[in-house]
C-alpha positions in Angstrom: 23.8 -57.5 -24.4 26.4 -54.8 -23.8 24.7 -52.6 -26.6 21.1 -52.9 -24.9 22.5 -52.2 -21.2 24.4 -49.0 -22.7 21.3 -47.9 -24.6 19.1 -48.3 -21.6 21.8 -46.4 -19.4 21.5 -43.4 -21.9 18.0 -43.5 -22.0 17.6 -43.4 -18.1 20.3 -40.6 -17.9 18.1 -38.6 -20.5 15.0 -39.4 -18.5 16.4 -38.1 -15.4 17.8 -35.2 -17.0 14.7 -34.2 -18.6 12.7 -34.6 -15.4 15.2 -32.5 -13.7 14.9 -29.8 -16.0 11.2 -29.7 -15.8 11.3 -29.7 -12.2 13.8 -27.0 -12.0 11.6 -25.0 -14.4 8.6 -25.4 -12.3 10.4 -24.5 -9.1 11.6 -21.2 -10.9 8.2 -20.5 -12.0 6.9 -20.9 -8.3 9.5 -19.2 -6.8 8.6 -16.0 -9.3 4.9 -16.3 -8.2 6.0 -16.2 -4.7 7.8 -13.3 -5.2 5.3 -11.4 -7.0 2.6 -12.3 -4.4 4.8 -11.5 -1.3 5.9 -8.2 -2.7 2.1 -7.2 -3.8 1.0 -8.6 -0.4 3.4 -6.7 1.5 2.4 -3.7 -0.5 -1.5 -4.3 0.5 -0.9 -4.7 4.1 0.6 -1.2 4.3 -1.9 0.3 1.7 -4.7 -1.1 4.1 -3.5 0.5 7.3 -2.8 3.7 5.1 -6.4 3.7 4.0 -7.9 2.8 7.4 -5.8 5.9 9.0 -7.2 8.2 6.1 -10.8 7.1 6.6 -10.8 7.2 10.3 -9.1 10.5 10.3 -11.7 12.0 7.8 -14.6 10.4 9.9 -13.2 12.2 13.0 -13.5 15.5 11.4 -17.1 14.2 9.8 -18.3 13.4 13.2 -16.9 16.4 15.5 -16.7 19.2 12.5 -15.3 22.3 14.2 -15.2 20.9 17.4 -12.5 18.3 16.5 -9.8 17.9 19.3 -6.3 16.5 19.1 -7.4 13.7 21.2 -10.5 12.9 18.9 -8.2 12.6 15.7 -5.2 10.9 17.3 -7.6 8.1 18.9 -8.7 7.5 15.5 -5.7 7.1 13.7 -2.3 5.2 14.3 -0.1 8.5 14.3 1.4 10.5 17.2 0.9 14.2 18.0 4.5 15.0 16.9 4.1 13.4 13.5 0.7 15.3 13.3 2.2 18.7 14.1 5.1 17.9 11.3 2.8 16.7 8.6 0.6 20.0 9.0 3.9 22.2 9.1 5.2 20.3 5.9 1.9 21.1 4.0 2.2 24.9 5.2 5.7 25.2 3.9 4.7 23.3 0.7 1.7 25.8 0.1 2.9 28.8 1.4 6.5 29.0 1.5 8.9 28.7 4.5 8.5 32.1 6.0 5.0 32.3 5.4 4.4 29.0 7.0 6.8 30.0 10.0 4.7 33.0 10.6 1.5 31.0 10.5 3.0 28.4 12.9 4.4 31.2 15.4 1.2 32.6 15.6 -0.3 29.4 17.0 2.6 28.9 19.3 1.1 28.2 22.6 2.8 25.7 25.2 -0.8 24.0 26.0 -2.8 24.4 22.7 -0.4 24.7 19.8 -1.5 21.2 18.3 -5.2 22.3 18.7 -5.0 25.5 17.2 -3.0 24.2 14.1 -5.4 21.4 13.7 -8.4 23.6 14.1 -6.7 26.1 11.4 -6.1 23.2 9.1 -9.5 21.6 9.2 -10.9 24.9 8.7 -9.1 25.4 5.5 -9.3 22.0 4.0 -12.1 20.2 5.7 -12.2 16.5 5.8 -9.7 16.4 3.1 -7.2 18.2 5.4 -7.2 15.0 7.8 -6.4 12.8 4.7 -3.6 15.2 3.8 -2.1 15.0 7.2 -2.2 11.2 7.1 -0.4 11.1 3.6 2.4 13.3 5.1 2.8 11.1 8.1 3.1 8.0 5.8 5.5 9.6 3.5 7.7 11.0 6.5 7.9 7.5 7.7 9.0 6.0 4.5 5.9 3.7 4.3 4.9 5.2 0.9 8.3 4.6 -0.5 8.3 1.1 0.8 4.9 0.5 -0.9 6.0 1.8 -4.3 9.4 -0.2 -3.9 7.3 -3.3 -3.2 5.0 -2.8 -6.2 7.9 -1.9 -8.6 9.6 -5.3 -7.9 6.2 -7.2 -8.5 5.8 -5.5 -11.5 9.3 -6.3 -12.9 8.9 -9.8 -11.7 5.6 -10.1 -13.2 7.0 -9.5 -16.8 9.3 -12.7 -16.2 6.3 -14.9 -16.1 4.3 -15.9 -19.3 1.0 -14.7 -19.8 -0.4 -18.0 -20.5 0.9 -19.2 -16.9 -2.4 -20.5 -14.9 -2.1 -18.1 -12.1 -0.8 -15.1 -14.5 -4.2 -13.3 -14.6 -4.7 -13.7 -10.8 -1.3 -12.3 -10.2 -1.9 -9.4 -12.4 -5.0 -8.7 -11.2 -3.9 -8.6 -7.5 -0.9 -6.1 -8.5 -3.3 -4.1 -10.4 -5.8 -3.6 -7.7 -3.4 -3.0 -4.8 -1.5 -0.4 -7.2 -4.9 1.3 -7.8 -5.7 1.3 -4.3 -2.4 2.7 -3.4 -3.0 5.6 -6.0 -6.4 6.1 -4.4 -4.7 6.9 -1.0 -2.3 9.2 -2.5 -4.5 11.4 -4.7 -7.9 11.6 -2.7 -11.0 12.8 -4.6 -14.8 12.7 -3.7 -16.8 12.9 -0.8 -16.3 11.0 2.4 -19.3 8.5 1.6 -17.5 8.0 -1.9 -14.2 7.4 0.1 -16.0 4.6 2.1 -17.6 3.0 -1.0 -14.3 2.9 -2.9 -12.5 1.5 0.0 -14.9 -1.2 0.4 -14.9 -2.0 -3.3 -11.2 -2.2 -3.1 -11.3 -4.8 -0.3 -13.7 -6.9 -1.9 -11.7 -7.1 -5.3 -8.7 -8.0 -3.3 -10.3 -10.9 -1.6 -11.3 -12.0 -4.8 -7.9 -11.6 -6.3 -6.1 -13.6 -3.7 -8.5 -16.7 -3.4 -6.7 -18.8 -6.2 -3.5 -17.4 -5.3 -3.5 -18.4 -1.8 -4.2 -22.1 -3.2 -1.1 -21.6 -5.5 1.5 -20.2 -2.9 0.5 -23.1 -0.3 0.7 -26.0 -2.7 
């Protein structure tokens, strides 16, 4: 009888230990899944705002052309006039060097119209792509692009710790890949305004597909 009780006790202890380990492993996997999802999702939320500002800034130029005003541009984007000026100055310095950039900025110096003169010069040189460059420089100066990259790097490194045969691995990887590509598109604009519009729509549609299953996993 004592032997039977002792054997039962060992069996129960083994079962509890095994079940506990299984639960612990599942919890760790879910934690990693959530970590990848939250970092990619955080990056996506910033990339979406980034892409919207680029698109709307370019749209303002396409609609107004050489008649584009500072108010038109700022109304369409989520940036300030000071940020816009700093972004244009940063481009001039990078493109022409410090001395030439300072000379160009001084030639546009007017208490009332400096922003307008520089914006017209900028758009005259670069067209709608120039509006995208302004947004890129603003988001870089804010530290937003660095934060996006940090989140994507964290997601990528955590994804490497998840087995590829895991149920949600493919969806996680697809979400990461799509958002990473979306961000790269914002950082290296190419094509026409119409192509930009189509590309943004495609990314948004792909992301909706990628996140359908993942939201179920995270909510479980």
